[in-house]
Phi, psi and omega in degrees: 000124185263130175249120181270134179267099185257139182297126179306328178298322182296317183297321179292320175300322179295314179303318178297320179297317179303310181300315182291323178298313179301319175291323180290321173308313182295318177295324180297316177302316179297321182287323175304317176299314182292326181288326174301317181297310183294325180291325178293323184286326187262008182299324179293343171275352181250012183082010183241147178288148180294139185267351184290121181291344180277355174295122180294149182305324184296336182271001176260119174306145181301325180285355176260348182287139177288147176285144178285139187264157177084179182273135179278156183292141180295120177297154182091173183286163177286162180296141182098349180273146176294153181284159176245137177208173184291149182290139180287143180239157179280116182298141182248012175206150183226139176222141179251130183245110176269164181239102177272330177212160179294122182292353184262313190246346183085004182293137177294125188237014187290338180261010181270147172298151186231151167235156185231132173247154183254133181239128176259129168235153178234135181206168174274148182289163177290166184302134177251160173284145181305146179277101184258118188240124174270120180262121174268105183270111181281141177232148179216165187263127180262110179294338177280313180281341182065039177202165174276143185239145178243167181287150173280142176247118181251020180275336183205166175290152180301141179064025177238134175267350176278133181286168183298324189291312182291322177299310181290323182294315183296312180302317180300315184295330183273314191266344177249324177267344179084017179287131176300156188292325180292328177290323176299318180298319181292317176303305181302326182283323184271332181272327186233009180055037186251104178282128182202154179253166175298315181298320177299311180300315186295322176294325181292314180300324178291322176297321180298317176305317181295315178294329182269012183299327178297327176289324178294318182291325179294324173300317181297315182294325176298317184296320181296333183257012185291151171282325171224127185231133179253133178231147181201165181216156178207170179285151182210154180247123174238119180055036181074010179251152177279124177236194184220138174253113177266150184226127175236121190226142167247187178286344183227016179197146178228138177229118179255146173219135184246116190222156177296332190247153170252023183272177184292345186291333174296315176298321177296322184289325182277323185251347187080195179278332180233150177228129189278349183255195176260123185260121178254118183217182165275202187262016180303134182291341183296344177266357180302325189281332187294127173274115181232163181297324173198159177228146180232119175271154183290114177287337175295326178294323178295314177302318176297322184291319176300316183289326175298313177295327178298336182290332183243351179237115179247020177295147184301322178291320179294319177300316177297315183294316184296319179295321179292313177296318177302313183295326176298312179299311180291324181292321174298320172295321179291323176298322174296332180281321184275006187308315187285339188267346186264147172279168187300324179290315177298314178300319177297321180292320178291322180299312185289327175298321174304318179292319178298321181290323176304312183298323177296327181291309185269357176270002184272165178254115189243141177265327180293136179293322180289321177296320178297317183294313180290329177298316180296326177294318180293327179287317185297322182252036184291332184270357188240013179264327186243020181299322188295341174273344182260342185227146182279156178060020175251128180272150175284343180234171181259039182292322181296318178296319185289326174286326179291333181277343188296317178303328173292318176299320181293327179291317179299329174288332180279316185224011162088331187143212182237154180270345188210161178293323175300316177297331174291319182294312179306314181304313181292321181289315183288326178294320175305307188291311177305305188294326177291319178295324176293320186293335184270002179075029179248136174288116179300320181293306180297313184296317179292320177295323172295318178295312182292325176295314177300321178289321175293324183271323187238354182076025176297148180280141178289134181219155172282150175294158175298157190278004189284331178278102185256350182289143178281132180299144179285000000 
């Protein structure tokens, strides 16, 4: 046996080189992951669709989207169902169209017998001149109040020349439909012959938001006392700076907030330190401080995260972990759908088995960093993943919150954001009011006009409609 006498300095150098090689290998893996992520982001510029499953469909060009395979479902109702058509209306105008000669050959038909059929058409009236009204406001001396009092005018807000109808219509187009202000001006001028400027509309909308502030406060109180609440946030622009639009939604109300920060102080300002209901969110940390009766995390976000990591990590350990996690999440969603079909014993057995499988997922010892990271997430939120199976009327995903924030995203695409902080406040207030009324199946224009007229003439308090009407307005 030959024993080599190696200088200790050389041994130390060998250990240093081994350590550096290990660090370089780790850095190489990290750079490979970054390159894969950048290639996925730049795929649309290379003629390939982006592979990131979290990429919204609207951000993928139509010519990059894959064609659907197989036969598509035949449109329309199935055979045997009654057809659907517009409801018939009573005509308010009558016209007669006679045939004096043949339209094809010109033969005289005036002495021929005729039959008549009725055809109904519906159209908009031609452009009319704006209705300009001079209000004679009478005033008298009140001996009891010791002052002159005037008659109430309910056709417009105080100190406003724009009537309630045009003010509400323009605000609804801008804050509910997402029509840019300059497009609202064009529509009023061309369709109704109503000349107005963008500045004039902006000032009118601010006055309207001030008057409707009690409705906004009522929505806030309803949100704070909700049994189940969905929350989400997205980017917003105010005066060219990045801000955040927050959305807090129930099945019958939506409350929007535009703020400079994406931190937890917005959640604290809206909901306080404690929330008595169930809060459904994604995994954003700003909701973590809030003490609630229960919290439900969005399972769809977990599924998308598993798919996203699978694009860049093909390791054997990760494939096994991802398959186990996906089966667990899909079985949990399936049990939520089968709740009504299962008896109590079967439901309890499947529910307990899901909790055992969850413990197996986060209780494993993983060498892969992605497995370890996702396992720690499962462990951290283990009490917030299956709440929808334990409580009624709780969704497993935050789909409702994302749908509630989508109208604001469309508006952001249309006109970019707001030009001032006060404009952002008006945006959040009027969006909340219009969207809440539509969710309750109420025509916002008619309802708000009636409320404002009653408030201006008799001093009635502005109130939200009752919760009985739950159908969403078309």
